[in-house]
C-alpha positions as semicolon CSV with decimal commas, in nm:
position;residue;x (nm);y (nm);z (nm)
1;M;-1,566;0,107;0,350
2;N;-1,688;0,299;0,657
3;I;-1,384;0,499;0,770
4;S;-1,540;0,599;1,104
5;L;-1,607;0,238;1,205
6;L;-1,261;0,124;1,094
7;C;-1,105;0,400;1,305
8;K;-1,314;0,273;1,597
9;W;-1,164;-0,071;1,536
10;W;-0,812;0,076;1,568
11;W;-0,915;0,258;1,886
12;K;-1,047;-0,063;2,044
13;L;-0,733;-0,249;1,940
14;E;-0,515;0,001;2,126
15;N;-0,734;0,075;2,427
16;E;-0,926;-0,241;2,511
17;D;-0,832;-0,598;2,601
18;G;-1,013;-0,898;2,461
19;I;-0,970;-1,224;2,272
20;W;-0,974;-1,069;1,924
21;Q;-0,732;-0,793;2,030
22;T;-0,490;-1,055;2,162
23;L;-0,512;-1,258;1,839
24;V;-0,464;-0,957;1,611
25;K;-0,170;-0,825;1,814
26;A;-0,005;-1,167;1,804
27;K;-0,055;-1,216;1,430
28;Y;0,001;-0,867;1,288
29;L;0,158;-0,636;1,548
30;K;0,405;-0,881;1,709
31;G;0,496;-0,635;1,981
32;R;0,532;-0,333;1,750
33;P;0,338;-0,004;1,778
34;I;0,061;0,032;1,522
35;A;0,241;0,329;1,362
36;D;0,521;0,088;1,266
37;V;0,299;-0,177;1,102
38;Q;0,311;-0,194;0,722
39;Y;0,133;-0,404;0,459
40;K;0,289;-0,742;0,380
41;M;0,212;-0,983;0,100
42;G;-0,040;-1,240;0,219
43;D;-0,220;-1,009;0,463
44;S;-0,596;-1,064;0,481
45;H;-0,834;-0,832;0,293
46;V;-0,981;-0,706;0,621
47;W;-0,639;-0,616;0,763
48;T;-0,542;-0,454;0,431
49;D;-0,853;-0,231;0,444
50;L;-0,768;-0,133;0,802
51;L;-0,415;-0,037;0,702
52;K;-0,555;0,192;0,431
53;I;-0,713;0,420;0,692
54;K;-0,442;0,385;0,957
55;D;-0,299;0,729;0,871
56;I;-0,641;0,890;0,929
57;Y;-0,665;0,725;1,270
58;L;-0,311;0,832;1,361
59;R;-0,393;1,195;1,274
60;G;-0,676;1,193;1,528
61;R;-0,489;0,994;1,791
62;R;-0,305;1,181;2,067
63;L;-0,016;0,997;2,226
64;Q;0,102;1,076;2,579
65;T;0,443;0,915;2,619
66;K;0,516;0,739;2,948
67;N;0,755;0,445;2,900
68;G;0,779;0,494;2,522
69;K;0,694;0,137;2,418
70;N;0,420;0,256;2,180
71;T;0,595;0,574;2,068
72;I;0,798;0,584;1,746
73;L;1,107;0,795;1,817
74;W;1,126;0,983;1,487
75;S;0,773;1,004;1,348
76;D;0,543;1,049;1,652
77;S;0,486;1,401;1,789
78;W;0,588;1,316;2,144
79;L;0,862;1,575;2,209
80;N;0,773;1,947;2,190
81;N;0,458;1,856;1,989
82;K;0,662;1,804;1,672
83;P;0,809;1,487;1,514
84;L;1,186;1,458;1,546
85;C;1,201;1,364;1,176
86;V;1,090;1,721;1,105
87;T;1,298;1,899;1,371
88;Y;1,613;1,701;1,288
89;H;1,536;1,601;0,929
90;V;1,899;1,553;0,818
91;L;1,973;1,320;1,111
92;Y;1,654;1,131;1,028
93;D;1,762;1,085;0,665
94;L;2,101;0,947;0,776
95;C;1,966;0,726;1,055
96;S;1,948;0,353;0,977
97;E;1,686;0,284;1,248
98;K;1,394;0,502;1,140
99;D;1,124;0,288;1,305
100;I;1,283;0,247;1,649
101;T;1,058;0,310;1,950
102;V;1,147;0,554;2,225
103;F;1,167;0,262;2,470
104;D;1,421;0,074;2,254
105;F;1,618;0,395;2,201
106;L;1,645;0,442;2,577
107;R;1,727;0,075;2,627
108;K;2,018;0,116;2,385
109;N;2,121;0,433;2,569
110;G;2,092;0,625;2,242
111;Q;2,342;0,404;2,058
112;I;2,175;0,385;1,715
113;G;2,334;0,364;1,372
114;F;2,385;0,616;1,094
115;C;2,475;0,542;0,734
116;R;2,789;0,759;0,761
117;R;3,001;0,943;1,015
118;L;2,841;1,265;1,140
119;P;3,034;1,586;1,066
120;P;3,078;1,833;1,356
121;I;2,768;2,041;1,276
122;L;2,543;1,732;1,262
123;F;2,709;1,580;1,569
124;S;2,623;1,901;1,755
125;S;2,258;1,862;1,645
126;W;2,268;1,500;1,759
127;V;2,392;1,607;2,104
128;D;2,110;1,867;2,126
129;M;1,855;1,602;2,033
130;M;1,996;1,357;2,291
131;N;1,978;1,627;2,560
132;D;1,612;1,696;2,473
133;I;1,524;1,326;2,484
134;F;1,700;1,240;2,810
135;S;1,558;1,548;2,982
136;F;1,203;1,426;2,905
137;H;1,009;1,306;3,211
138;F;0,949;0,935;3,146
139;E;0,737;0,714;3,371
140;N;0,729;0,341;3,430
141;S;0,375;0,301;3,295
142;P;0,221;0,236;2,952
143;D;0,185;0,520;2,703
144;K;-0,162;0,676;2,711
145;I;-0,378;0,708;2,401
146;G;-0,616;1,005;2,367
147;W;-0,828;1,152;2,090
148;R;-0,758;1,504;1,961
149;W;-1,082;1,542;1,760
150;N;-1,301;1,535;2,072
151;R;-1,285;1,784;2,358
152;N;-1,315;1,510;2,618
153;G;-1,025;1,317;2,463
154;K;-1,244;1,011;2,398
155;F;-1,294;0,851;2,058
156;S;-1,626;0,876;1,875
157;T;-1,724;0,782;1,522
158;K;-1,906;1,116;1,498
159;S;-1,579;1,308;1,548
160;V;-1,416;1,113;1,264
161;Y;-1,710;1,176;1,033
162;E;-1,713;1,548;1,111
163;H;-1,339;1,578;1,053
164;I;-1,356;1,397;0,721
165;S;-1,661;1,604;0,616
166;H;-1,474;1,928;0,682
167;R;-1,185;1,796;0,472
168;S;-1,390;1,689;0,172
169;C;-1,226;1,508;-0,113
170;R;-1,286;1,803;-0,342
171;G;-1,095;2,035;-0,110
172;D;-0,813;1,787;-0,044
173;F;-0,737;1,742;-0,414
174;K;-0,799;2,094;-0,536
175;H;-0,429;2,121;-0,620
176;I;-0,479;1,837;-0,870
177;W;-0,801;1,942;-1,040
178;K;-0,696;2,307;-1,076
179;S;-0,350;2,225;-1,215
180;R;-0,271;2,289;-1,580
181;L;-0,210;1,928;-1,674
182;P;-0,366;1,685;-1,922
183;Y;-0,670;1,520;-1,771
184;K;-0,514;1,172;-1,781
185;I;-0,218;1,301;-1,576
186;K;-0,459;1,454;-1,322
187;I;-0,629;1,116;-1,286
188;F;-0,291;0,945;-1,256
189;T;-0,167;1,173;-0,975
190;W;-0,503;1,140;-0,797
191;L;-0,455;0,760;-0,804
192;V;-0,096;0,797;-0,679
193;E;-0,195;1,021;-0,386
194;N;-0,472;0,776;-0,291
195;K;-0,223;0,486;-0,324
196;V;-0,449;0,297;-0,563
197;V;-0,249;0,325;-0,886
198;L;-0,177;-0,026;-1,018
199;T;0,161;-0,094;-0,865
200;R;0,244;-0,460;-0,829
201;D;0,131;-0,491;-0,467
202;N;-0,212;-0,358;-0,567
203;L;-0,222;-0,599;-0,860
204;K;-0,146;-0,891;-0,626
205;R;-0,451;-0,796;-0,419
206;K;-0,653;-0,847;-0,737
207;N;-0,507;-1,201;-0,770
208;W;-0,253;-1,105;-1,037
209;P;-0,012;-1,402;-1,076
210;G;0,303;-1,201;-1,156
211;D;0,614;-1,114;-0,956
212;P;0,544;-0,837;-0,699
213;S;0,907;-0,719;-0,700
214;C;0,997;-0,368;-0,816
215;C;1,118;-0,328;-1,176
216;F;1,435;-0,158;-1,051
217;C;1,523;-0,352;-0,733
218;P;1,428;-0,668;-0,535
219;Q;1,187;-0,489;-0,295
220;I;0,808;-0,524;-0,308
221;E;0,668;-0,259;-0,544
222;T;0,433;-0,030;-0,349
223;V;0,332;0,327;-0,436
224;D;0,569;0,489;-0,188
225;H;0,850;0,250;-0,281
226;L;0,825;0,297;-0,658
227;F;0,795;0,676;-0,653
228;F;1,009;0,766;-0,349
229;T;1,223;0,501;-0,175
230;C;1,342;0,282;-0,464
231;P;1,712;0,355;-0,543
232;V;1,615;0,490;-0,887
233;A;1,351;0,719;-0,734
234;R;1,591;0,835;-0,461
235;V;1,853;0,934;-0,720
236;T;1,587;1,123;-0,916
237;W;1,462;1,310;-0,609
238;G;1,822;1,368;-0,504
239;I;1,897;1,550;-0,830
240;V;1,585;1,762;-0,783
241;S;1,683;1,841;-0,423
242;I;2,028;1,958;-0,538
243;C;1,864;2,194;-0,786
244;L;1,641;2,334;-0,510
245;G;1,919;2,353;-0,251
246;A;1,731;2,105;-0,030
247;T;1,907;1,894;0,232
248;N;1,660;1,605;0,226
249;I;1,413;1,432;-0,003
250;P;1,048;1,325;0,052
251;Q;0,990;0,964;0,156
252;N;0,624;0,928;0,052
253;T;0,332;1,110;-0,110
254;S;0,221;1,282;0,211
255;Q;0,568;1,430;0,269
256;Y;0,598;1,583;-0,079
257;R;0,372;1,887;-0,032
258;P;0,529;2,019;0,292
259;W;0,872;1,937;0,145
260;I;0,825;2,134;-0,176
261;K;0,661;2,425;0,009
262;R;0,967;2,449;0,230
263;W;1,229;2,433;-0,045
264;L;1,040;2,617;-0,320
265;P;0,840;2,889;-0,143
266;G;0,627;3,100;-0,372
267;G;0,632;2,834;-0,642
268;E;0,282;2,694;-0,581
269;A;0,202;2,714;-0,953
270;V;0,459;2,442;-1,031
271;H;0,449;2,234;-0,710
272;H;0,208;1,975;-0,845
273;L;0,358;1,998;-1,193
274;G;0,692;1,879;-1,052
275;F;0,529;1,594;-0,861
276;A;0,335;1,484;-1,169
277;G;0,641;1,505;-1,395
278;I;0,865;1,292;-1,175
279;C;0,600;1,032;-1,091
280;W;0,483;1,002;-1,451
281;A;0,841;0,960;-1,576
282;L;0,909;0,685;-1,320
283;W;0,579;0,517;-1,406
284;K;0,655;0,518;-1,780
285;C;1,000;0,370;-1,715
């Protein structure tokens, strides 16, 4: 799989108009921003491969918000160069509309749902966030897509290759290979972080005839679901967060490392040990 060429495919999908772009948008995007698109059972192998490198493309993509139709309110870095899910992480955890676009948020005049009533301190944060959003200078034109890995702001396969080369696999997973864990656990966590451990959605891609539902709940069993967003996983991470004094829990593998660094500073020696212990226990169950 050539990551640079697949990233170019994403760039053309967002920035160019053509017959194939129209067909793909109609079949897979259905009016949603690409950051909001997730894998579904029955997706083609080509589309599945593209989704695997979507996060790499999104890291290189620079979004300039105009009308907000292609900007995810919480997860895109559109306001003060930082995602709102990081700046207001407790509100994000309580919000029931995590994938709402900025455009839809404005169309609803900020009337979105939370899973419980906000206490005064959180309501004050909500008011601050609303003031920041409604003071932003929006324009009645489409959001602009740029490329942060090139000085001229234009996409090139060379820029993707150079970025990936500087972040070699060996460097990215040094925390795994240097950890004091049995080798089979190192391999297991490497598979988890690459999202290729044999969860049921990955088995279905290999034509496995079984039920793709999670062992613990009716949702489709993916890596992030099984280890982070399943009710059983959320309770487990919730207990850990209480022990650490944390006010939130990680939602996926990429959120774990910044999360544990924030709530357990100076504990680098056990950061990956904790990740491996929780994931391995859930996997064995």
